[in-house]
Backbone as JSON, one array per atom type, in Angstrom:
{
  "sequence": "MANGANEDDLAGLLARVAEALERLAPKAPPAPDFSTAEAFVWQAANGHFEPVTRVNRVPLRLLKGIDQASEQLLANTERFAQGLPANNALLWGARGMGKSSLVKAVHATVAGQTESAARTGGGLKIVEIHREEITSLPRCLQHLKSAPHRFIVFCDDLSFDKDDTSYKSLKAVLEGGIEGRPQNVIFYATSNRRHLMPRDMMENERSTAINPAEAVEEKVSLSDRFGLWLGFHNCSQDEFLSMVRDYARHYRLKIASEVLEREALEWSRTRGARSGRVAWQFIQDIAGRLSQTLDRA",
  "N": [[129.79, 59.37, 118.33], [130.15, 61.77, 120.14], [128.63, 63.65, 118.95], [126.15, 62.54, 119.22], [125.78, 62.26, 122.04], [125.76, 65.22, 122.39], [123.49, 65.82, 120.87], [121.28, 64.36, 122.51], [121.7, 65.86, 124.86], [121.0, 68.4, 124.15], [118.35, 67.93, 123.6], [117.09, 67.12, 125.99], [117.53, 69.54, 127.35], [115.91, 71.33, 125.77], [113.41, 70.02, 126.45], [113.31, 70.4, 129.09], [113.04, 73.23, 129.18], [110.85, 73.74, 127.76], [109.01, 72.28, 129.82], [109.26, 74.37, 131.75], [108.4, 76.64, 130.8], [105.69, 75.94, 130.46], [105.08, 75.66, 133.09], [104.66, 78.27, 133.82], [103.22, 79.56, 132.3], [100.07, 81.25, 132.08], [97.12, 79.58, 133.57], [94.25, 78.25, 131.96], [91.31, 79.62, 133.08], [88.74, 77.52, 135.13], [85.94, 76.06, 133.64], [82.85, 77.98, 134.35], [80.53, 76.52, 136.99], [77.65, 76.6, 136.79], [75.43, 75.43, 138.33], [75.8, 75.72, 140.62], [74.24, 77.76, 142.0], [71.25, 80.05, 141.93], [71.66, 82.7, 140.93], [74.04, 84.88, 139.77], [76.87, 87.16, 139.65], [78.66, 88.87, 137.37], [82.15, 89.2, 137.16], [84.26, 91.13, 135.77], [87.1, 91.79, 135.8], [88.37, 89.6, 136.78], [87.23, 87.59, 135.09], [84.95, 85.82, 136.36], [82.02, 84.19, 137.75], [80.38, 85.36, 140.26], [78.71, 83.32, 142.78], [75.48, 84.03, 144.12], [74.14, 83.67, 146.96], [71.79, 84.07, 148.42], [69.28, 85.88, 147.1], [68.35, 89.49, 146.94], [65.08, 90.22, 147.25], [61.59, 90.67, 146.56], [58.39, 89.04, 146.71], [56.48, 88.32, 143.75], [53.87, 89.0, 143.86], [53.73, 91.09, 145.68], [54.37, 93.32, 144.5], [52.94, 96.2, 143.75], [50.93, 98.36, 141.79], [51.85, 98.17, 139.13], [50.8, 96.25, 137.36], [50.41, 95.88, 134.66], [52.87, 95.83, 133.36], [54.14, 93.91, 134.8], [52.64, 91.83, 134.11], [53.27, 91.53, 131.29], [56.31, 91.44, 131.11], [56.46, 88.97, 132.61], [55.11, 87.11, 131.25], [56.83, 87.16, 128.69], [59.37, 86.21, 129.86], [58.54, 83.85, 130.77], [58.05, 82.51, 128.09], [60.72, 82.8, 127.05], [61.82, 80.9, 128.92], [60.87, 78.62, 127.99], [62.12, 77.96, 125.81], [61.04, 79.52, 123.62], [60.64, 82.1, 121.22], [61.51, 85.3, 122.4], [61.71, 88.66, 123.88], [64.33, 91.08, 124.39], [64.24, 93.22, 126.98], [63.63, 96.54, 128.12], [63.14, 98.56, 131.04], [61.96, 101.25, 131.75], [61.77, 104.52, 133.36], [60.11, 106.2, 136.14], [61.67, 106.56, 139.53], [62.26, 104.28, 141.97], [59.99, 102.9, 141.53], [59.98, 99.96, 141.34], [61.44, 98.54, 139.07], [63.9, 96.84, 139.04], [63.18, 95.38, 141.06], [61.12, 93.98, 140.04], [62.3, 92.64, 137.87], [64.02, 90.71, 139.4], [61.92, 89.46, 140.91], [60.35, 88.37, 138.87], [62.23, 86.59, 137.72], [62.61, 84.73, 139.86], [59.92, 83.65, 140.12], [59.52, 82.51, 137.6], [61.76, 80.77, 137.46], [61.02, 78.97, 139.52], [59.12, 77.64, 138.36], [60.05, 76.06, 136.37], [61.53, 74.43, 137.93], [61.9, 71.45, 137.8], [63.21, 71.25, 135.39], [65.64, 72.5, 135.97], [66.5, 70.31, 137.7], [67.6, 68.64, 135.98], [69.73, 69.39, 134.55], [68.99, 71.9, 133.07], [67.2, 74.82, 133.51], [66.47, 78.07, 134.7], [68.56, 80.86, 135.0], [69.81, 83.68, 136.58], [71.87, 86.61, 135.81], [73.96, 89.25, 136.88], [75.24, 92.02, 135.52], [77.46, 94.54, 135.76], [76.69, 98.3, 135.13], [79.41, 99.57, 134.72], [80.94, 97.5, 133.69], [79.92, 97.12, 130.95], [81.28, 96.89, 128.73], [82.54, 94.53, 128.89], [80.48, 92.64, 128.29], [80.41, 90.92, 125.83], [82.43, 88.92, 126.38], [81.49, 87.9, 128.68], [78.96, 86.68, 127.69], [80.41, 84.62, 126.14], [81.03, 82.73, 127.76], [78.39, 81.95, 128.84], [77.03, 80.95, 126.53], [77.65, 78.28, 126.08], [76.68, 76.91, 128.17], [74.44, 74.44, 129.86], [71.91, 75.95, 130.48], [69.53, 78.43, 130.72], [69.74, 81.9, 130.54], [68.94, 84.97, 132.33], [70.42, 88.02, 131.46], [71.12, 90.66, 133.44], [71.02, 94.06, 133.79], [71.33, 96.84, 135.94], [70.05, 100.12, 136.23], [70.89, 101.2, 133.85], [72.65, 103.62, 131.69], [73.85, 106.19, 129.74], [76.46, 108.64, 129.17], [77.54, 111.69, 128.16], [79.98, 111.53, 125.59], [80.59, 108.79, 125.91], [81.17, 105.65, 124.95], [80.69, 103.14, 125.27], [78.22, 101.95, 124.9], [78.2, 101.08, 122.29], [79.16, 98.54, 122.24], [77.16, 96.97, 123.49], [75.1, 97.27, 121.8], [75.67, 95.77, 119.21], [75.54, 93.34, 120.48], [73.0, 93.11, 121.22], [71.5, 92.99, 119.0], [72.79, 93.75, 116.46], [75.25, 92.75, 115.69], [77.03, 90.3, 113.99], [77.08, 87.55, 114.96], [75.46, 88.1, 117.16], [73.19, 87.83, 120.23], [73.5, 84.79, 122.04], [71.46, 82.03, 121.92], [70.38, 81.03, 124.24], [70.34, 83.25, 126.05], [68.79, 86.26, 127.34], [68.4, 89.74, 127.59], [67.91, 92.1, 129.95], [67.33, 95.16, 131.05], [67.38, 98.06, 133.35], [66.2, 101.62, 133.78], [66.28, 105.18, 134.32], [66.02, 106.51, 132.27], [64.32, 106.82, 129.06], [65.49, 106.69, 126.56], [68.12, 106.0, 127.26], [70.09, 107.85, 127.68], [70.72, 111.3, 128.73], [68.39, 113.91, 128.37], [69.21, 116.42, 127.53], [71.81, 115.79, 126.58], [71.16, 114.66, 124.29], [69.6, 117.17, 122.93], [71.93, 118.66, 122.7], [73.64, 117.4, 121.01], [71.76, 117.58, 118.89], [71.91, 120.24, 118.29], [74.73, 120.74, 117.71], [75.34, 119.36, 115.32], [75.95, 118.84, 111.85], [74.16, 117.36, 110.4], [71.44, 116.9, 112.38], [69.43, 115.02, 113.06], [70.69, 112.59, 112.08], [72.96, 112.44, 113.74], [71.78, 112.08, 116.29], [70.57, 109.76, 115.81], [72.14, 107.43, 116.11], [72.88, 106.82, 118.77], [70.23, 106.76, 119.93], [69.18, 104.6, 118.89], [70.18, 102.67, 120.13], [68.18, 101.93, 122.13], [65.93, 101.21, 120.74], [66.99, 98.49, 120.16], [65.83, 96.88, 122.29], [63.35, 94.72, 122.12], [61.15, 94.8, 123.82], [59.38, 97.29, 125.83], [59.08, 98.77, 128.64], [57.12, 100.97, 130.56], [57.42, 102.87, 133.69], [55.65, 104.74, 136.21], [55.06, 107.25, 138.37], [53.31, 106.57, 141.44], [49.91, 106.55, 142.58], [48.02, 107.92, 145.57], [46.33, 106.15, 146.66], [47.49, 103.63, 145.2], [49.79, 103.65, 146.52], [49.2, 103.28, 149.3], [48.12, 100.93, 149.19], [50.28, 99.29, 148.6], [51.45, 99.48, 150.74], [49.81, 98.5, 152.87], [49.63, 95.6, 151.93], [52.23, 95.02, 152.3], [52.49, 94.94, 154.94], [50.47, 93.36, 155.65], [51.62, 90.9, 154.57], [53.94, 90.31, 156.15], [52.87, 90.22, 158.48], [52.32, 92.39, 160.23], [52.15, 93.87, 163.5], [49.8, 96.18, 163.81], [47.73, 98.6, 163.89], [45.27, 99.15, 161.19], [44.24, 101.85, 160.55], [46.31, 103.38, 161.96], [48.6, 102.6, 160.53], [48.06, 103.41, 158.02], [47.86, 106.42, 158.16], [50.27, 106.78, 159.12], [51.87, 106.12, 157.26], [51.07, 108.01, 155.28], [52.1, 110.31, 156.23], [54.73, 109.67, 156.35], [55.64, 109.38, 153.48], [54.89, 112.11, 152.9], [57.01, 113.54, 154.22], [59.05, 112.53, 152.71], [58.75, 113.51, 150.36], [57.72, 112.03, 148.18], [55.98, 109.35, 146.45], [56.27, 105.87, 146.29], [57.1, 102.49, 145.57], [59.43, 101.86, 146.6], [59.61, 104.05, 148.64], [57.37, 103.01, 150.13], [58.48, 100.53, 151.05], [60.67, 101.46, 152.64], [59.31, 102.64, 154.67], [57.86, 100.54, 155.55], [60.04, 98.93, 156.74], [60.73, 100.79, 158.69], [58.54, 100.77, 160.65], [58.57, 97.91, 161.1], [61.1, 97.76, 162.79], [60.3, 99.41, 164.63], [58.54, 97.9, 166.11], [59.55, 95.87, 166.65], [59.96, 93.77, 165.0], [61.03, 91.12, 162.48], [61.92, 91.23, 159.27], [61.64, 88.9, 156.71], [62.96, 88.7, 153.33], [61.99, 86.82, 151.5]],
  "CA": [[129.11, 59.34, 120.04], [130.03, 62.89, 120.84], [127.44, 64.19, 118.28], [124.94, 61.79, 119.7], [125.54, 62.86, 123.11], [125.06, 66.56, 122.38], [121.98, 65.9, 120.47], [120.7, 64.14, 123.61], [121.8, 66.97, 125.83], [120.3, 69.44, 123.61], [117.01, 67.49, 123.67], [116.97, 67.21, 127.41], [117.65, 70.95, 127.96], [114.67, 71.71, 125.16], [112.54, 69.48, 127.0], [113.06, 71.22, 130.51], [112.81, 74.55, 128.91], [109.41, 73.36, 127.62], [108.15, 72.31, 131.02], [109.42, 75.45, 132.67], [107.64, 77.78, 130.11], [104.42, 75.4, 130.7], [104.74, 75.86, 134.31], [104.85, 79.59, 134.02], [102.18, 79.99, 131.5], [98.68, 81.34, 132.96], [96.4, 78.55, 133.28], [93.05, 78.95, 131.83], [90.13, 79.47, 134.52], [87.95, 76.46, 134.87], [84.63, 76.62, 133.21], [81.96, 78.21, 135.66], [79.77, 75.95, 137.36], [76.15, 77.4, 136.96], [74.62, 74.51, 138.93], [75.81, 75.93, 142.19], [73.13, 78.66, 142.23], [70.33, 80.4, 140.8], [72.03, 83.99, 140.49], [75.56, 85.17, 139.75], [77.27, 88.48, 139.52], [79.68, 88.92, 136.5], [83.02, 89.77, 137.74], [84.9, 91.36, 134.42], [88.24, 91.63, 136.2], [88.96, 88.19, 136.59], [86.17, 86.61, 134.24], [84.32, 84.95, 137.5], [80.77, 84.49, 137.89], [80.64, 85.09, 141.86], [77.33, 83.02, 143.15], [74.6, 84.76, 144.86], [73.65, 82.51, 147.8], [70.53, 84.76, 148.68], [68.9, 87.25, 146.25], [67.71, 90.55, 147.58], [63.99, 90.48, 146.37], [60.36, 90.52, 147.3], [57.65, 88.19, 146.06], [56.07, 89.0, 142.82], [52.28, 89.46, 144.21], [53.69, 92.22, 146.43], [54.57, 94.67, 143.53], [51.71, 97.0, 143.31], [50.58, 99.58, 140.72], [52.71, 97.82, 138.04], [50.22, 95.12, 137.01], [50.37, 95.5, 133.13], [54.11, 95.58, 133.21], [54.35, 92.76, 135.46], [52.33, 90.69, 133.24], [54.21, 91.59, 130.11], [57.58, 90.78, 131.71], [56.4, 87.47, 133.2], [54.88, 86.21, 129.91], [58.02, 87.27, 127.86], [60.18, 85.39, 130.41], [57.94, 82.33, 130.56], [58.5, 81.88, 126.73], [62.07, 82.42, 126.63], [62.2, 79.72, 129.48], [60.29, 77.55, 127.25], [62.65, 78.08, 124.28], [60.16, 80.15, 122.53], [61.25, 83.61, 121.12], [61.13, 86.44, 123.38], [62.47, 90.14, 123.55], [64.98, 91.93, 125.33], [63.52, 94.2, 127.59], [64.1, 97.74, 129.03], [62.29, 98.78, 132.12], [62.42, 102.7, 132.2], [60.67, 105.4, 134.17], [60.09, 106.68, 137.64], [62.68, 105.88, 140.37], [61.45, 103.58, 143.15], [58.56, 102.02, 141.38], [60.07, 98.44, 141.28], [61.99, 98.18, 137.94], [64.85, 95.95, 139.12], [62.39, 94.31, 141.95], [60.46, 93.34, 139.09], [63.07, 91.67, 137.24], [64.22, 89.52, 140.08], [60.69, 88.58, 141.24], [59.94, 87.18, 137.79], [62.99, 85.59, 137.54], [62.07, 83.7, 140.89], [58.57, 82.96, 139.67], [59.6, 81.39, 136.43], [62.48, 79.51, 137.76], [60.38, 78.0, 140.27], [57.87, 76.88, 137.31], [61.09, 75.3, 135.77], [62.66, 73.2, 138.83], [62.26, 70.09, 137.29], [64.22, 71.48, 134.38], [66.66, 72.77, 136.56], [67.24, 69.31, 138.22], [68.01, 67.71, 134.83], [70.68, 70.25, 134.08], [68.53, 73.11, 132.49], [66.82, 75.79, 134.48], [66.75, 79.69, 134.52], [69.36, 81.47, 135.76], [70.27, 85.31, 136.39], [73.36, 87.01, 135.81], [73.99, 90.64, 136.99], [76.45, 92.67, 135.09], [77.33, 95.96, 136.35], [76.95, 99.22, 134.11], [80.65, 99.93, 134.5], [81.52, 96.77, 132.95], [79.15, 96.74, 129.98], [81.85, 96.57, 127.59], [82.82, 93.06, 128.93], [79.47, 91.75, 127.88], [80.65, 89.85, 124.61], [83.42, 88.27, 127.08], [80.5, 87.27, 129.67], [78.3, 85.63, 126.9], [81.06, 83.68, 125.66], [81.01, 81.68, 128.94], [77.15, 81.34, 128.98], [76.52, 80.35, 125.49], [77.82, 77.07, 125.99], [76.2, 76.32, 129.44], [72.95, 73.93, 129.63], [70.91, 76.59, 131.05], [69.11, 79.72, 130.1], [70.23, 83.16, 131.34], [68.82, 86.38, 132.03], [71.52, 88.96, 131.79], [70.56, 91.79, 133.86], [71.98, 95.39, 134.21], [70.49, 97.76, 136.79], [70.34, 101.58, 136.12], [71.77, 101.13, 132.56], [72.49, 105.04, 131.23], [75.33, 106.67, 129.14], [76.65, 109.85, 129.51], [78.32, 112.44, 126.89], [81.55, 110.8, 125.14], [80.53, 107.36, 126.39], [80.96, 105.07, 123.58], [80.52, 101.74, 125.66], [77.01, 101.52, 124.52], [78.33, 100.52, 121.09], [79.24, 97.01, 122.51], [75.79, 96.55, 123.7], [73.92, 97.63, 120.61], [75.91, 94.82, 118.65], [75.44, 92.1, 121.42], [71.4, 92.97, 121.46], [70.64, 92.76, 117.7], [73.29, 94.22, 115.52], [76.21, 92.17, 115.35], [76.85, 89.01, 113.15], [76.45, 86.64, 115.96], [74.12, 88.61, 118.16], [73.12, 87.34, 121.41], [72.93, 83.27, 122.28], [69.84, 81.63, 121.87], [69.98, 80.65, 125.7], [70.63, 84.19, 126.64], [68.17, 87.3, 127.07], [68.88, 90.83, 128.32], [67.04, 92.98, 130.69], [68.03, 96.75, 131.8], [66.36, 99.36, 133.93], [66.92, 102.75, 133.6], [65.51, 106.18, 134.62], [65.86, 107.28, 130.97], [63.58, 106.02, 127.81], [66.58, 106.42, 125.63], [69.32, 105.77, 127.88], [70.71, 109.04, 127.67], [70.12, 112.4, 129.45], [67.71, 114.97, 127.05], [70.04, 117.7, 127.49], [72.64, 115.33, 125.73], [70.35, 114.51, 122.81], [69.5, 118.14, 122.33], [73.12, 119.09, 122.33], [73.84, 116.73, 119.74], [71.08, 118.21, 117.63], [72.64, 121.74, 117.99], [75.96, 120.98, 116.86], [75.58, 118.66, 114.44], [75.57, 118.96, 110.47], [72.81, 116.67, 110.32], [71.19, 116.65, 113.54], [68.81, 113.89, 113.41], [71.61, 111.46, 112.19], [73.73, 112.67, 115.21], [71.17, 111.39, 117.45], [70.06, 108.4, 115.53], [72.94, 106.19, 116.53], [72.61, 106.61, 120.38], [68.8, 106.67, 120.38], [68.95, 103.31, 118.07], [70.31, 101.47, 121.37], [66.93, 101.69, 123.07], [65.3, 100.36, 119.67], [67.36, 97.03, 120.23], [64.86, 96.35, 123.16], [61.83, 94.64, 121.84], [60.04, 95.23, 124.84], [59.69, 98.72, 126.61], [57.95, 98.91, 129.88], [57.36, 102.13, 131.19], [56.84, 102.82, 135.09], [55.32, 105.79, 136.53], [54.74, 107.55, 139.98], [51.86, 106.07, 141.75], [48.71, 107.64, 143.06], [48.19, 107.8, 146.96], [45.66, 104.72, 146.68], [48.0, 102.72, 145.21], [50.87, 103.72, 147.69], [48.56, 102.61, 150.45], [47.75, 99.51, 148.77], [51.56, 98.64, 148.69], [51.84, 99.43, 152.34], [48.86, 97.42, 153.38], [50.08, 94.27, 151.34], [53.52, 94.48, 152.98], [52.14, 94.82, 156.33], [49.81, 91.96, 155.8], [52.57, 89.75, 154.26], [54.74, 90.32, 157.13], [52.15, 90.26, 159.62], [53.1, 93.66, 161.24], [50.93, 94.21, 164.48], [49.65, 97.48, 163.68], [46.13, 99.02, 163.46], [45.15, 99.84, 159.73], [44.28, 103.19, 160.44], [47.45, 103.95, 162.42], [49.43, 102.2, 159.38], [47.87, 104.22, 156.78], [48.12, 107.56, 158.89], [51.62, 107.23, 159.5], [52.36, 105.85, 155.97], [50.99, 109.19, 154.42], [53.09, 111.35, 156.95], [55.9, 109.41, 155.89], [55.59, 109.72, 152.22], [55.11, 113.53, 152.89], [58.28, 113.66, 154.69], [60.26, 112.07, 151.56], [58.29, 114.07, 149.03], [57.49, 110.83, 147.1], [55.18, 108.04, 146.73], [56.56, 105.02, 145.41], [57.14, 101.43, 145.92], [60.69, 102.18, 147.57], [59.25, 104.79, 149.88], [56.63, 102.04, 150.88], [59.18, 99.61, 151.86], [61.32, 102.03, 153.47], [58.44, 102.83, 155.89], [57.65, 99.13, 156.36], [61.18, 98.67, 157.57], [60.97, 101.57, 159.83], [57.71, 100.27, 161.35], [58.96, 96.8, 161.59], [62.02, 97.79, 163.61], [59.96, 100.06, 165.91], [57.5, 96.96, 166.48], [60.65, 94.84, 167.08], [59.62, 92.45, 164.35], [61.9, 90.96, 161.47], [61.29, 91.17, 157.75], [62.33, 88.02, 155.66], [62.52, 88.82, 152.21], [62.21, 85.71, 150.56]],
  "C": [[128.95, 60.64, 120.65], [128.81, 63.83, 120.37], [125.95, 63.76, 118.93], [124.55, 62.42, 121.04], [125.14, 64.42, 123.39], [123.81, 66.86, 121.88], [121.01, 65.67, 121.87], [120.48, 65.24, 124.77], [120.92, 68.21, 125.63], [118.5, 69.09, 123.9], [116.63, 67.54, 124.87], [116.87, 68.6, 127.78], [116.16, 71.41, 127.15], [113.42, 70.98, 126.05], [112.18, 70.23, 128.52], [112.77, 72.68, 130.27], [111.27, 74.57, 128.59], [108.68, 73.38, 129.12], [108.3, 73.48, 131.99], [108.35, 76.46, 132.28], [105.85, 77.16, 130.47], [103.75, 75.74, 132.09], [104.34, 77.28, 134.63], [103.75, 80.22, 133.27], [100.69, 80.08, 132.34], [97.91, 80.16, 132.66], [94.94, 78.99, 133.21], [92.09, 78.72, 132.8], [89.13, 78.24, 133.95], [86.77, 77.03, 134.26], [83.58, 76.94, 134.51], [80.93, 76.87, 135.59], [78.33, 76.57, 137.79], [74.92, 76.57, 137.95], [74.36, 74.83, 140.5], [74.86, 77.1, 142.87], [72.31, 79.21, 141.39], [70.73, 81.73, 140.25], [73.35, 83.86, 140.6], [75.57, 86.89, 139.43], [78.64, 88.31, 138.61], [80.87, 89.53, 137.11], [84.19, 90.1, 136.44], [86.29, 91.18, 134.67], [89.07, 90.46, 136.15], [88.25, 87.05, 135.87], [85.59, 85.45, 135.02], [83.03, 85.38, 137.41], [80.67, 84.19, 139.32], [78.94, 84.54, 142.29], [76.8, 83.78, 144.33], [73.85, 83.81, 145.77], [71.93, 82.83, 148.07], [70.23, 86.08, 148.14], [68.05, 88.01, 146.95], [66.11, 90.61, 146.81], [62.63, 90.28, 147.14], [59.53, 89.72, 146.38], [56.88, 89.15, 144.86], [54.65, 89.95, 143.11], [52.54, 90.76, 144.91], [54.02, 93.37, 145.7], [53.45, 95.17, 143.08], [51.92, 98.06, 142.49], [51.31, 99.35, 139.47], [52.24, 96.49, 137.26], [50.56, 94.65, 135.49], [51.94, 95.23, 132.85], [54.88, 94.25, 133.64], [53.9, 91.49, 134.62], [53.06, 90.57, 131.9], [55.54, 91.11, 130.45], [57.39, 89.48, 131.81], [56.18, 86.62, 131.91], [56.05, 86.12, 128.97], [58.86, 86.28, 128.54], [59.73, 83.91, 130.42], [58.32, 81.83, 129.16], [59.81, 81.89, 126.55], [62.42, 81.37, 127.64], [61.85, 78.43, 128.9], [61.16, 77.39, 126.05], [62.04, 78.64, 123.16], [60.94, 81.53, 122.41], [60.76, 84.78, 122.01], [62.16, 87.66, 123.07], [63.11, 90.47, 124.5], [64.24, 92.94, 125.94], [64.25, 95.33, 128.33], [63.01, 98.2, 129.79], [62.6, 100.36, 132.33], [61.28, 103.36, 133.02], [61.2, 105.92, 135.35], [61.0, 105.85, 138.65], [61.76, 105.37, 141.51], [60.18, 102.9, 142.79], [58.86, 100.44, 140.98], [60.27, 97.69, 139.77], [62.85, 96.96, 138.2], [64.01, 94.91, 140.1], [61.51, 93.52, 140.74], [61.13, 92.14, 138.31], [63.51, 90.6, 137.98], [62.96, 88.74, 140.59], [60.25, 87.79, 140.17], [60.99, 86.46, 137.55], [62.71, 84.41, 138.59], [60.68, 82.9, 140.56], [58.7, 82.08, 138.46], [60.55, 80.26, 136.77], [61.94, 78.51, 138.51], [59.54, 77.33, 139.69], [58.95, 75.62, 136.56], [61.94, 74.48, 136.64], [63.04, 72.16, 138.34], [63.34, 70.34, 135.9], [65.78, 71.59, 134.9], [67.58, 71.55, 136.99], [67.79, 68.2, 137.15], [68.89, 68.54, 133.98], [70.62, 71.58, 133.38], [68.35, 74.13, 133.42], [67.04, 77.38, 134.0], [67.43, 80.31, 135.33], [69.56, 83.17, 135.62], [71.51, 85.62, 136.6], [73.33, 88.59, 135.85], [75.16, 91.1, 136.34], [76.37, 94.28, 135.5], [77.39, 97.05, 135.23], [78.34, 99.53, 133.78], [81.47, 99.01, 133.5], [80.77, 96.0, 131.69], [80.11, 96.28, 128.78], [82.33, 95.12, 127.43], [81.82, 92.06, 128.71], [79.7, 90.81, 126.83], [81.26, 88.74, 125.65], [82.38, 87.02, 127.93], [79.53, 86.18, 128.65], [78.96, 84.68, 126.35], [80.87, 82.25, 126.65], [79.6, 81.03, 129.03], [76.57, 80.78, 127.8], [76.65, 78.66, 125.29], [77.46, 76.23, 127.17], [74.86, 75.48, 129.05], [72.0, 74.71, 130.4], [70.68, 77.81, 130.28], [69.19, 80.7, 131.14], [69.57, 84.55, 130.92], [69.94, 87.19, 132.21], [71.0, 90.38, 132.15], [71.32, 92.92, 134.44], [70.98, 96.42, 134.7], [71.03, 99.39, 136.43], [71.45, 101.66, 135.08], [71.8, 102.66, 131.98], [73.85, 105.06, 130.63], [75.29, 108.12, 129.01], [77.61, 110.59, 128.15], [79.66, 111.6, 126.66], [81.56, 109.29, 125.56], [80.21, 106.51, 125.17], [80.85, 103.44, 124.13], [79.24, 101.27, 125.13], [77.17, 100.79, 122.92], [78.59, 98.87, 121.1], [77.84, 96.57, 123.09], [75.12, 96.42, 122.5], [74.39, 96.17, 119.72], [75.6, 93.52, 119.39], [73.7, 91.97, 121.06], [71.17, 92.32, 120.1], [71.63, 92.83, 116.35], [74.38, 93.51, 114.76], [75.99, 90.59, 114.37], [76.39, 87.83, 113.76], [75.58, 86.75, 116.94], [74.37, 87.86, 119.41], [72.89, 85.88, 121.43], [71.82, 83.43, 122.39], [69.54, 81.22, 123.14], [70.18, 82.11, 126.59], [69.14, 85.45, 126.27], [68.49, 88.38, 128.07], [67.98, 91.79, 128.63], [67.7, 93.98, 131.44], [66.85, 97.22, 132.34], [67.3, 100.36, 133.73], [65.79, 103.81, 133.82], [65.23, 106.88, 133.29], [65.13, 106.35, 129.86], [64.73, 105.76, 127.06], [67.81, 106.23, 126.18], [70.37, 107.02, 128.1], [69.92, 110.43, 128.14], [69.24, 113.22, 128.17], [68.75, 115.9, 126.88], [71.5, 117.17, 126.4], [72.16, 115.08, 124.26], [70.28, 116.06, 122.17], [70.92, 118.98, 121.89], [73.74, 118.65, 120.93], [73.05, 116.99, 118.39], [71.61, 119.67, 117.29], [73.79, 121.81, 117.39], [76.35, 120.15, 115.73], [75.3, 119.04, 113.0], [74.33, 118.55, 110.26], [72.2, 116.02, 111.75], [70.18, 115.56, 113.95], [69.83, 112.56, 113.11], [72.45, 111.5, 113.49], [72.93, 111.85, 116.36], [70.79, 110.03, 117.31], [70.79, 107.32, 116.07], [72.98, 106.21, 117.79], [71.0, 106.3, 120.36], [68.54, 105.24, 119.74], [69.28, 102.06, 119.02], [69.25, 101.0, 121.94], [66.03, 100.79, 122.37], [65.71, 98.75, 119.6], [66.43, 96.49, 121.28], [63.68, 96.14, 122.58], [60.86, 94.99, 122.66], [60.39, 96.54, 125.79], [58.54, 98.59, 127.77], [58.07, 100.18, 130.64], [56.62, 102.12, 132.62], [56.63, 104.43, 135.48], [55.1, 106.23, 137.83], [53.54, 107.29, 140.22], [50.91, 107.01, 142.5], [48.82, 107.28, 144.7], [47.44, 106.61, 147.19], [46.52, 103.56, 146.51], [49.39, 102.66, 146.22], [50.16, 102.9, 148.95], [48.33, 101.2, 150.35], [49.2, 98.62, 149.24], [51.84, 98.51, 150.18], [51.06, 98.44, 153.05], [49.3, 96.0, 153.0], [51.58, 94.09, 152.17], [53.24, 94.1, 154.34], [51.49, 93.45, 156.76], [50.75, 90.72, 155.53], [53.56, 89.4, 155.58], [54.29, 90.15, 158.64], [52.52, 91.27, 160.91], [52.05, 93.85, 162.13], [50.75, 95.54, 164.67], [48.22, 97.75, 163.35], [46.06, 99.37, 161.97], [45.15, 101.22, 159.66], [45.57, 104.02, 160.99], [48.48, 103.8, 161.11], [49.01, 103.14, 158.35], [48.08, 105.63, 157.01], [49.69, 107.9, 158.73], [52.42, 106.85, 157.96], [52.29, 107.21, 155.18], [52.09, 110.25, 155.09], [54.44, 110.95, 156.39], [56.43, 109.54, 154.53], [55.61, 111.33, 152.15], [56.47, 114.14, 153.12], [59.24, 113.23, 153.5], [59.82, 112.85, 150.28], [57.91, 113.47, 147.87], [56.44, 110.0, 147.53], [55.73, 107.0, 145.71], [56.76, 103.71, 146.04], [58.57, 101.19, 146.94], [60.44, 102.8, 148.78], [58.32, 103.62, 150.82], [57.33, 101.29, 151.74], [60.12, 100.04, 152.71], [60.42, 102.18, 154.83], [58.04, 101.51, 156.61], [58.67, 98.72, 157.15], [61.29, 99.31, 158.66], [59.9, 100.92, 160.77], [57.88, 98.89, 162.08], [59.98, 96.93, 162.73], [61.36, 98.53, 164.8], [59.08, 99.0, 166.79], [58.62, 95.76, 166.99], [60.45, 93.51, 166.25], [60.61, 92.36, 163.0], [61.12, 91.01, 160.24], [62.12, 90.01, 157.04], [61.89, 88.31, 154.38], [63.02, 87.76, 151.21], [61.98, 85.56, 149.08]]
}
């Protein structure tokens, strides 16, 4: 009897210890619910996808001077949304010429076309990952690949500096790894640098390496993982004025066209640049002075 009682006490003690350990063990985070929004920001620290209730973007038709890039990215995204083969895309070039705006506008256009798919559990989503968290990309994709949606994973202003090895994580995910990127995910990135690294870094690699070509090859090969390269260049004065006029027309700004153009040119001269960003900043200034609001739907 004593041995039986001792065994019962031990069993009870072990059961209580097991229950206590179970309570102390960290609980697995719930699976993300991607039906709550069309856009999300990946938070690597806690493995959370933060919904974005209102995406900061402009309509696709308002992006001027980048017609060829717009057509190519739109066609690539439409194919991806339809489940057809499509390429990862690198949008590179001049600052302020609409690289990130184009990605967001194309997503909105294609997502609108696939609204019926969204109602039945599919649909096209966009997930932004910050440059500083690019090493967590494989973990992010683990969540996405089992979801019943298609995803654009978007990294704005992607570049790598000297001694930065985080690009290796991206290389494996894009094309090089055994698993690669999931079929329901495509990767879009913007950068001011065509090869995602500063020119002086490439020249330094060449000058100090035993085999200069091989030293640079590993890092340059990252940009080769993007099947679609879209270049953005500074706009002409006519293109700049076309952007300004279209913004003013779209937002119904109450200002004479000759005044609008004269002040727009003066604004660009004070900034020392003409770009889509400068045009938008000018429109915000005009709208404020006219006491009109701008709804960036």
